[in-house]
PDB file of N, CA, C and O in Angstrom:
ATOM      1  N   MET A   1      29.584 -18.620  24.835  1.00  0.00           N
ATOM      2  CA  MET A   1      29.438 -19.585  23.761  1.00  0.00           C
ATOM      3  C   MET A   1      27.968 -19.732  23.354  1.00  0.00           C
ATOM      4  O   MET A   1      27.657 -19.904  22.176  1.00  0.00           O
ATOM      5  N   ASN A   2      27.059 -19.661  24.354  1.00  0.00           N
ATOM      6  CA  ASN A   2      25.641 -19.787  24.039  1.00  0.00           C
ATOM      7  C   ASN A   2      25.161 -18.638  23.153  1.00  0.00           C
ATOM      8  O   ASN A   2      24.288 -18.825  22.305  1.00  0.00           O
ATOM      9  N   MET A   3      25.733 -17.451  23.351  1.00  0.00           N
ATOM     10  CA  MET A   3      25.348 -16.304  22.542  1.00  0.00           C
ATOM     11  C   MET A   3      25.770 -16.510  21.092  1.00  0.00           C
ATOM     12  O   MET A   3      25.029 -16.130  20.186  1.00  0.00           O
ATOM     13  N   ALA A   4      26.914 -17.090  20.849  1.00  0.00           N
ATOM     14  CA  ALA A   4      27.386 -17.341  19.484  1.00  0.00           C
ATOM     15  C   ALA A   4      26.496 -18.373  18.794  1.00  0.00           C
ATOM     16  O   ALA A   4      26.195 -18.226  17.609  1.00  0.00           O
ATOM     17  N   ILE A   5      26.079 -19.391  19.498  1.00  0.00           N
ATOM     18  CA  ILE A   5      25.198 -20.412  18.927  1.00  0.00           C
ATOM     19  C   ILE A   5      23.833 -19.792  18.595  1.00  0.00           C
ATOM     20  O   ILE A   5      23.253 -20.092  17.551  1.00  0.00           O
ATOM     21  N   ALA A   6      23.328 -18.938  19.471  1.00  0.00           N
ATOM     22  CA  ALA A   6      22.051 -18.273  19.223  1.00  0.00           C
ATOM     23  C   ALA A   6      22.146 -17.355  18.012  1.00  0.00           C
ATOM     24  O   ALA A   6      21.206 -17.276  17.221  1.00  0.00           O
ATOM     25  N   PHE A   7      23.269 -16.663  17.862  1.00  0.00           N
ATOM     26  CA  PHE A   7      23.459 -15.772  16.721  1.00  0.00           C
ATOM     27  C   PHE A   7      23.514 -16.551  15.417  1.00  0.00           C
ATOM     28  O   PHE A   7      22.901 -16.145  14.430  1.00  0.00           O
ATOM     29  N   VAL A   8      24.234 -17.656  15.397  1.00  0.00           N
ATOM     30  CA  VAL A   8      24.327 -18.490  14.200  1.00  0.00           C
ATOM     31  C   VAL A   8      22.955 -19.079  13.875  1.00  0.00           C
ATOM     32  O   VAL A   8      22.574 -19.138  12.705  1.00  0.00           O
ATOM     33  N   ALA A   9      22.219 -19.508  14.875  1.00  0.00           N
ATOM     34  CA  ALA A   9      20.880 -20.056  14.649  1.00  0.00           C
ATOM     35  C   ALA A   9      19.958 -18.968  14.090  1.00  0.00           C
ATOM     36  O   ALA A   9      19.151 -19.239  13.200  1.00  0.00           O
ATOM     37  N   PHE A  10      20.071 -17.758  14.600  1.00  0.00           N
ATOM     38  CA  PHE A  10      19.281 -16.646  14.085  1.00  0.00           C
ATOM     39  C   PHE A  10      19.597 -16.383  12.620  1.00  0.00           C
ATOM     40  O   PHE A  10      18.683 -16.179  11.821  1.00  0.00           O
ATOM     41  N   LEU A  11      20.880 -16.385  12.254  1.00  0.00           N
ATOM     42  CA  LEU A  11      21.264 -16.168  10.862  1.00  0.00           C
ATOM     43  C   LEU A  11      20.729 -17.269   9.951  1.00  0.00           C
ATOM     44  O   LEU A  11      20.264 -16.986   8.847  1.00  0.00           O
ATOM     45  N   VAL A  12      20.790 -18.522  10.404  1.00  0.00           N
ATOM     46  CA  VAL A  12      20.294 -19.643   9.600  1.00  0.00           C
ATOM     47  C   VAL A  12      18.788 -19.504   9.380  1.00  0.00           C
ATOM     48  O   VAL A  12      18.304 -19.668   8.260  1.00  0.00           O
ATOM     49  N   VAL A  13      18.054 -19.203  10.440  1.00  0.00           N
ATOM     50  CA  VAL A  13      16.603 -19.048  10.316  1.00  0.00           C
ATOM     51  C   VAL A  13      16.281 -17.864   9.406  1.00  0.00           C
ATOM     52  O   VAL A  13      15.368 -17.950   8.585  1.00  0.00           O
ATOM     53  N   ALA A  14      17.010 -16.772   9.538  1.00  0.00           N
ATOM     54  CA  ALA A  14      16.766 -15.596   8.698  1.00  0.00           C
ATOM     55  C   ALA A  14      17.019 -15.922   7.231  1.00  0.00           C
ATOM     56  O   ALA A  14      16.236 -15.512   6.375  1.00  0.00           O
ATOM     57  N   LEU A  15      18.073 -16.636   6.923  1.00  0.00           N
ATOM     58  CA  LEU A  15      18.365 -17.000   5.537  1.00  0.00           C
ATOM     59  C   LEU A  15      17.326 -17.952   4.966  1.00  0.00           C
ATOM     60  O   LEU A  15      16.952 -17.833   3.800  1.00  0.00           O
ATOM     61  N   VAL A  16      16.856 -18.893   5.771  1.00  0.00           N
ATOM     62  CA  VAL A  16      15.824 -19.821   5.309  1.00  0.00           C
ATOM     63  C   VAL A  16      14.531 -19.068   5.020  1.00  0.00           C
ATOM     64  O   VAL A  16      13.907 -19.294   3.983  1.00  0.00           O
ATOM     65  N   LEU A  17      14.122 -18.184   5.913  1.00  0.00           N
ATOM     66  CA  LEU A  17      12.903 -17.410   5.693  1.00  0.00           C
ATOM     67  C   LEU A  17      13.042 -16.458   4.504  1.00  0.00           C
ATOM     68  O   LEU A  17      12.078 -16.241   3.770  1.00  0.00           O
ATOM     69  N   TRP A  18      14.224 -15.895   4.309  1.00  0.00           N
ATOM     70  CA  TRP A  18      14.476 -15.035   3.162  1.00  0.00           C
ATOM     71  C   TRP A  18      14.346 -15.842   1.871  1.00  0.00           C
ATOM     72  O   TRP A  18      13.754 -15.368   0.901  1.00  0.00           O
ATOM     73  N   GLY A  19      14.892 -17.049   1.854  1.00  0.00           N
ATOM     74  CA  GLY A  19      14.784 -17.914   0.678  1.00  0.00           C
ATOM     75  C   GLY A  19      13.338 -18.281   0.372  1.00  0.00           C
ATOM     76  O   GLY A  19      12.934 -18.290  -0.791  1.00  0.00           O
ATOM     77  N   ILE A  20      12.559 -18.581   1.402  1.00  0.00           N
ATOM     78  CA  ILE A  20      11.141 -18.899   1.204  1.00  0.00           C
ATOM     79  C   ILE A  20      10.403 -17.681   0.646  1.00  0.00           C
ATOM     80  O   ILE A  20       9.561 -17.818  -0.242  1.00  0.00           O
ATOM     81  N   GLY A  21      10.712 -16.514   1.154  1.00  0.00           N
ATOM     82  CA  GLY A  21      10.091 -15.289   0.651  1.00  0.00           C
ATOM     83  C   GLY A  21      10.434 -15.027  -0.808  1.00  0.00           C
ATOM     84  O   GLY A  21       9.570 -14.613  -1.580  1.00  0.00           O
ATOM     85  N   GLU A  22      11.684 -15.262  -1.195  1.00  0.00           N
ATOM     86  CA  GLU A  22      12.087 -15.079  -2.588  1.00  0.00           C
ATOM     87  C   GLU A  22      11.371 -16.063  -3.499  1.00  0.00           C
ATOM     88  O   GLU A  22      10.965 -15.693  -4.601  1.00  0.00           O
ATOM     89  N   LEU A  23      11.209 -17.291  -3.070  1.00  0.00           N
ATOM     90  CA  LEU A  23      10.506 -18.281  -3.882  1.00  0.00           C
ATOM     91  C   LEU A  23       9.033 -17.926  -4.035  1.00  0.00           C
ATOM     92  O   LEU A  23       8.464 -18.106  -5.112  1.00  0.00           O
ATOM     93  N   ASN A  24       8.409 -17.423  -2.970  1.00  0.00           N
ATOM     94  CA  ASN A  24       7.013 -16.998  -3.064  1.00  0.00           C
ATOM     95  C   ASN A  24       6.877 -15.794  -3.989  1.00  0.00           C
ATOM     96  O   ASN A  24       5.892 -15.686  -4.719  1.00  0.00           O
ATOM     97  N   TYR A  25       7.851 -14.891  -3.968  1.00  0.00           N
ATOM     98  CA  TYR A  25       7.797 -13.710  -4.821  1.00  0.00           C
ATOM     99  C   TYR A  25       7.889 -14.090  -6.289  1.00  0.00           C
ATOM    100  O   TYR A  25       7.206 -13.499  -7.125  1.00  0.00           O
ATOM    101  N   LYS A  26       8.732 -15.080  -6.616  1.00  0.00           N
ATOM    102  CA  LYS A  26       8.878 -15.488  -8.008  1.00  0.00           C
ATOM    103  C   LYS A  26       7.609 -16.144  -8.531  1.00  0.00           C
ATOM    104  O   LYS A  26       7.333 -16.075  -9.729  1.00  0.00           O
ATOM    105  N   GLY A  27       6.835 -16.776  -7.664  1.00  0.00           N
ATOM    106  CA  GLY A  27       5.609 -17.430  -8.087  1.00  0.00           C
ATOM    107  C   GLY A  27       4.393 -16.538  -8.008  1.00  0.00           C
ATOM    108  O   GLY A  27       3.288 -16.986  -8.315  1.00  0.00           O
ATOM    109  N   PHE A  28       4.557 -15.293  -7.607  1.00  0.00           N
ATOM    110  CA  PHE A  28       3.440 -14.368  -7.417  1.00  0.00           C
ATOM    111  C   PHE A  28       3.205 -13.592  -8.701  1.00  0.00           C
ATOM    112  O   PHE A  28       4.131 -12.987  -9.240  1.00  0.00           O
ATOM    113  N   HIS A  29       1.962 -13.604  -9.198  1.00  0.00           N
ATOM    114  CA  HIS A  29       1.609 -12.866 -10.403  1.00  0.00           C
ATOM    115  C   HIS A  29       0.475 -11.904 -10.055  1.00  0.00           C
ATOM    116  O   HIS A  29      -0.608 -12.325  -9.647  1.00  0.00           O
ATOM    117  N   TYR A  30       0.736 -10.628 -10.218  1.00  0.00           N
ATOM    118  CA  TYR A  30      -0.240  -9.603  -9.862  1.00  0.00           C
ATOM    119  C   TYR A  30      -1.159  -9.330 -11.037  1.00  0.00           C
ATOM    120  O   TYR A  30      -0.700  -9.130 -12.161  1.00  0.00           O
ATOM    121  N   GLU A  31      -2.462  -9.322 -10.774  1.00  0.00           N
ATOM    122  CA  GLU A  31      -3.450  -8.914 -11.761  1.00  0.00           C
ATOM    123  C   GLU A  31      -4.294  -7.816 -11.124  1.00  0.00           C
ATOM    124  O   GLU A  31      -4.835  -7.987 -10.031  1.00  0.00           O
ATOM    125  N   GLU A  32      -4.400  -6.688 -11.821  1.00  0.00           N
ATOM    126  CA  GLU A  32      -5.129  -5.554 -11.269  1.00  0.00           C
ATOM    127  C   GLU A  32      -6.606  -5.892 -11.144  1.00  0.00           C
ATOM    128  O   GLU A  32      -7.204  -6.471 -12.051  1.00  0.00           O
ATOM    129  N   ASP A  33      -7.175  -5.526 -10.021  1.00  0.00           N
ATOM    130  CA  ASP A  33      -8.575  -5.785  -9.750  1.00  0.00           C
ATOM    131  C   ASP A  33      -9.431  -4.764 -10.502  1.00  0.00           C
ATOM    132  O   ASP A  33      -9.251  -3.558 -10.332  1.00  0.00           O
ATOM    133  N   VAL A  34     -10.342  -5.232 -11.315  1.00  0.00           N
ATOM    134  CA  VAL A  34     -11.228  -4.344 -12.053  1.00  0.00           C
ATOM    135  C   VAL A  34     -12.539  -4.247 -11.289  1.00  0.00           C
ATOM    136  O   VAL A  34     -13.194  -5.268 -11.076  1.00  0.00           O
ATOM    137  N   PRO A  35     -12.944  -3.050 -10.868  1.00  0.00           N
ATOM    138  CA  PRO A  35     -14.188  -2.925 -10.091  1.00  0.00           C
ATOM    139  C   PRO A  35     -15.413  -3.225 -10.956  1.00  0.00           C
ATOM    140  O   PRO A  35     -15.400  -3.019 -12.170  1.00  0.00           O
ATOM    141  N   HIS A  36     -16.454  -3.708 -10.313  1.00  0.00           N
ATOM    142  CA  HIS A  36     -17.691  -4.020 -11.017  1.00  0.00           C
ATOM    143  C   HIS A  36     -18.413  -2.754 -11.453  1.00  0.00           C
ATOM    144  O   HIS A  36     -19.104  -2.748 -12.472  1.00  0.00           O
ATOM    145  N   HIS A  37     -18.259  -1.707 -10.702  1.00  0.00           N
ATOM    146  CA  HIS A  37     -18.894  -0.440 -11.043  1.00  0.00           C
ATOM    147  C   HIS A  37     -17.861   0.663 -10.905  1.00  0.00           C
ATOM    148  O   HIS A  37     -17.037   0.625  -9.992  1.00  0.00           O
ATOM    149  N   PRO A  38     -17.890   1.637 -11.789  1.00  0.00           N
ATOM    150  CA  PRO A  38     -16.888   2.710 -11.715  1.00  0.00           C
ATOM    151  C   PRO A  38     -17.123   3.611 -10.513  1.00  0.00           C
ATOM    152  O   PRO A  38     -18.219   3.662  -9.954  1.00  0.00           O
ATOM    153  N   ASP A  39     -16.088   4.307 -10.135  1.00  0.00           N
ATOM    154  CA  ASP A  39     -16.153   5.249  -9.024  1.00  0.00           C
ATOM    155  C   ASP A  39     -16.988   6.461  -9.445  1.00  0.00           C
ATOM    156  O   ASP A  39     -16.605   7.176 -10.371  1.00  0.00           O
ATOM    157  N   PRO A  40     -18.127   6.705  -8.777  1.00  0.00           N
ATOM    158  CA  PRO A  40     -18.982   7.814  -9.203  1.00  0.00           C
ATOM    159  C   PRO A  40     -18.365   9.182  -8.954  1.00  0.00           C
ATOM    160  O   PRO A  40     -18.774  10.163  -9.575  1.00  0.00           O
ATOM    161  N   THR A  41     -17.393   9.266  -8.061  1.00  0.00           N
ATOM    162  CA  THR A  41     -16.792  10.573  -7.788  1.00  0.00           C
ATOM    163  C   THR A  41     -15.680  10.904  -8.776  1.00  0.00           C
ATOM    164  O   THR A  41     -15.261  12.058  -8.868  1.00  0.00           O
ATOM    165  N   ALA A  42     -15.194   9.904  -9.519  1.00  0.00           N
ATOM    166  CA  ALA A  42     -14.099  10.158 -10.448  1.00  0.00           C
ATOM    167  C   ALA A  42     -14.578  10.881 -11.698  1.00  0.00           C
ATOM    168  O   ALA A  42     -13.837  11.682 -12.267  1.00  0.00           O
ATOM    169  N   HIS A  43     -15.792  10.614 -12.132  1.00  0.00           N
ATOM    170  CA  HIS A  43     -16.322  11.222 -13.349  1.00  0.00           C
ATOM    171  C   HIS A  43     -17.508  12.095 -12.985  1.00  0.00           C
ATOM    172  O   HIS A  43     -18.530  11.604 -12.505  1.00  0.00           O
ATOM    173  N   GLN A  44     -17.368  13.348 -13.208  1.00  0.00           N
ATOM    174  CA  GLN A  44     -18.463  14.265 -12.922  1.00  0.00           C
ATOM    175  C   GLN A  44     -18.843  14.956 -14.223  1.00  0.00           C
ATOM    176  O   GLN A  44     -18.036  15.665 -14.824  1.00  0.00           O
ATOM    177  N   GLY A  45     -20.077  14.742 -14.646  1.00  0.00           N
ATOM    178  CA  GLY A  45     -20.524  15.333 -15.894  1.00  0.00           C
ATOM    179  C   GLY A  45     -19.960  14.613 -17.103  1.00  0.00           C
ATOM    180  O   GLY A  45     -19.872  15.199 -18.182  1.00  0.00           O
ATOM    181  N   GLY A  46     -19.578  13.356 -16.946  1.00  0.00           N
ATOM    182  CA  GLY A  46     -19.043  12.591 -18.059  1.00  0.00           C
ATOM    183  C   GLY A  46     -17.598  12.905 -18.367  1.00  0.00           C
ATOM    184  O   GLY A  46     -17.021  12.326 -19.287  1.00  0.00           O
ATOM    185  N   GLU A  47     -17.011  13.797 -17.626  1.00  0.00           N
ATOM    186  CA  GLU A  47     -15.633  14.189 -17.886  1.00  0.00           C
ATOM    187  C   GLU A  47     -14.796  13.957 -16.635  1.00  0.00           C
ATOM    188  O   GLU A  47     -15.214  14.307 -15.531  1.00  0.00           O
ATOM    189  N   TYR A  48     -13.633  13.376 -16.801  1.00  0.00           N
ATOM    190  CA  TYR A  48     -12.751  13.135 -15.668  1.00  0.00           C
ATOM    191  C   TYR A  48     -11.939  14.398 -15.397  1.00  0.00           C
ATOM    192  O   TYR A  48     -11.323  14.964 -16.300  1.00  0.00           O
ATOM    193  N   LYS A  49     -11.952  14.826 -14.142  1.00  0.00           N
ATOM    194  CA  LYS A  49     -11.188  16.007 -13.760  1.00  0.00           C
ATOM    195  C   LYS A  49     -10.321  15.639 -12.574  1.00  0.00           C
ATOM    196  O   LYS A  49     -10.823  15.341 -11.490  1.00  0.00           O
ATOM    197  N   GLU A  50      -9.022  15.663 -12.786  1.00  0.00           N
ATOM    198  CA  GLU A  50      -8.100  15.371 -11.704  1.00  0.00           C
ATOM    199  C   GLU A  50      -7.816  16.663 -10.959  1.00  0.00           C
ATOM    200  O   GLU A  50      -7.419  17.665 -11.555  1.00  0.00           O
ATOM    201  N   LEU A  51      -8.027  16.629  -9.637  1.00  0.00           N
ATOM    202  CA  LEU A  51      -7.832  17.813  -8.825  1.00  0.00           C
ATOM    203  C   LEU A  51      -6.383  17.911  -8.382  1.00  0.00           C
ATOM    204  O   LEU A  51      -5.752  16.905  -8.059  1.00  0.00           O
ATOM    205  N   ASN A  52      -5.864  19.128  -8.369  1.00  0.00           N
ATOM    206  CA  ASN A  52      -4.527  19.325  -7.822  1.00  0.00           C
ATOM    207  C   ASN A  52      -4.658  19.644  -6.334  1.00  0.00           C
ATOM    208  O   ASN A  52      -5.768  19.752  -5.814  1.00  0.00           O
ATOM    209  N   LEU A  53      -3.552  19.790  -5.669  1.00  0.00           N
ATOM    210  CA  LEU A  53      -3.550  19.997  -4.231  1.00  0.00           C
ATOM    211  C   LEU A  53      -4.281  21.277  -3.839  1.00  0.00           C
ATOM    212  O   LEU A  53      -4.983  21.295  -2.828  1.00  0.00           O
ATOM    213  N   ARG A  54      -4.132  22.339  -4.611  1.00  0.00           N
ATOM    214  CA  ARG A  54      -4.791  23.610  -4.297  1.00  0.00           C
ATOM    215  C   ARG A  54      -6.318  23.470  -4.342  1.00  0.00           C
ATOM    216  O   ARG A  54      -7.021  24.019  -3.493  1.00  0.00           O
ATOM    217  N   ASP A  55      -6.830  22.724  -5.346  1.00  0.00           N
ATOM    218  CA  ASP A  55      -8.279  22.521  -5.447  1.00  0.00           C
ATOM    219  C   ASP A  55      -8.809  21.689  -4.288  1.00  0.00           C
ATOM    220  O   ASP A  55      -9.895  21.957  -3.775  1.00  0.00           O
ATOM    221  N   ILE A  56      -8.066  20.703  -3.884  1.00  0.00           N
ATOM    222  CA  ILE A  56      -8.490  19.849  -2.774  1.00  0.00           C
ATOM    223  C   ILE A  56      -8.513  20.639  -1.474  1.00  0.00           C
ATOM    224  O   ILE A  56      -9.477  20.554  -0.713  1.00  0.00           O
ATOM    225  N   LEU A  57      -7.461  21.406  -1.212  1.00  0.00           N
ATOM    226  CA  LEU A  57      -7.385  22.165   0.036  1.00  0.00           C
ATOM    227  C   LEU A  57      -8.391  23.311   0.082  1.00  0.00           C
ATOM    228  O   LEU A  57      -8.780  23.740   1.169  1.00  0.00           O
ATOM    229  N   ARG A  58      -8.816  23.811  -1.063  1.00  0.00           N
ATOM    230  CA  ARG A  58      -9.797  24.891  -1.081  1.00  0.00           C
ATOM    231  C   ARG A  58     -11.141  24.418  -0.515  1.00  0.00           C
ATOM    232  O   ARG A  58     -11.816  25.174   0.184  1.00  0.00           O
ATOM    233  N   ASP A  59     -11.533  23.175  -0.812  1.00  0.00           N
ATOM    234  CA  ASP A  59     -12.806  22.648  -0.337  1.00  0.00           C
ATOM    235  C   ASP A  59     -12.684  21.839   0.942  1.00  0.00           C
ATOM    236  O   ASP A  59     -13.700  21.418   1.495  1.00  0.00           O
ATOM    237  N   ASN A  60     -11.495  21.614   1.420  1.00  0.00           N
ATOM    238  CA  ASN A  60     -11.267  20.784   2.598  1.00  0.00           C
ATOM    239  C   ASN A  60     -11.214  21.671   3.841  1.00  0.00           C
ATOM    240  O   ASN A  60     -10.561  22.715   3.847  1.00  0.00           O
ATOM    241  N   SER A  61     -11.908  21.238   4.886  1.00  0.00           N
ATOM    242  CA  SER A  61     -11.858  21.971   6.134  1.00  0.00           C
ATOM    243  C   SER A  61     -11.468  21.015   7.239  1.00  0.00           C
ATOM    244  O   SER A  61     -12.221  20.090   7.543  1.00  0.00           O
ATOM    245  N   THR A  62     -10.333  21.208   7.836  1.00  0.00           N
ATOM    246  CA  THR A  62      -9.869  20.317   8.897  1.00  0.00           C
ATOM    247  C   THR A  62      -9.736  21.019  10.224  1.00  0.00           C
ATOM    248  O   THR A  62      -9.335  20.398  11.209  1.00  0.00           O
ATOM    249  N   LYS A  63     -10.065  22.311  10.280  1.00  0.00           N
ATOM    250  CA  LYS A  63      -9.945  23.034  11.536  1.00  0.00           C
ATOM    251  C   LYS A  63     -11.238  23.801  11.815  1.00  0.00           C
ATOM    252  O   LYS A  63     -11.915  24.267  10.899  1.00  0.00           O
ATOM    253  N   GLY A  64     -11.550  23.916  13.067  1.00  0.00           N
ATOM    254  CA  GLY A  64     -12.662  24.754  13.469  1.00  0.00           C
ATOM    255  C   GLY A  64     -14.030  24.154  13.272  1.00  0.00           C
ATOM    256  O   GLY A  64     -14.175  22.938  13.148  1.00  0.00           O
ATOM    257  N   TYR A  65     -15.021  24.998  13.244  1.00  0.00           N
ATOM    258  CA  TYR A  65     -16.434  24.590  13.197  1.00  0.00           C
ATOM    259  C   TYR A  65     -16.761  23.878  11.878  1.00  0.00           C
ATOM    260  O   TYR A  65     -17.566  22.946  11.875  1.00  0.00           O
ATOM    261  N   ASP A  66     -16.162  24.291  10.773  1.00  0.00           N
ATOM    262  CA  ASP A  66     -16.464  23.696   9.480  1.00  0.00           C
ATOM    263  C   ASP A  66     -16.046  22.214   9.421  1.00  0.00           C
ATOM    264  O   ASP A  66     -16.603  21.447   8.635  1.00  0.00           O
ATOM    265  N   ALA A  67     -15.096  21.823  10.226  1.00  0.00           N
ATOM    266  CA  ALA A  67     -14.652  20.427  10.219  1.00  0.00           C
ATOM    267  C   ALA A  67     -15.666  19.518  10.869  1.00  0.00           C
ATOM    268  O   ALA A  67     -15.707  18.322  10.579  1.00  0.00           O
ATOM    269  N   VAL A  68     -16.502  20.080  11.760  1.00  0.00           N
ATOM    270  CA  VAL A  68     -17.519  19.284  12.439  1.00  0.00           C
ATOM    271  C   VAL A  68     -18.684  19.158  11.534  1.00  0.00           C
ATOM    272  O   VAL A  68     -19.677  18.524  11.891  1.00  0.00           O
TER     273      VAL A  68
END
């Protein structure tokens, strides 16, 4: 009988916490953070160049002496 009471109490607490979380979510308004200074690595030569995976892995060294 004690196990059934503990289970019901767990469900009640879970539902109350879920309700509080839903209420906090409805009152939450996200505004994107604008940095004070732009990322210097994003723009090189005044032009933005997005690297693909092949370009990143070509210059990346994660094994051997070059990684040190």
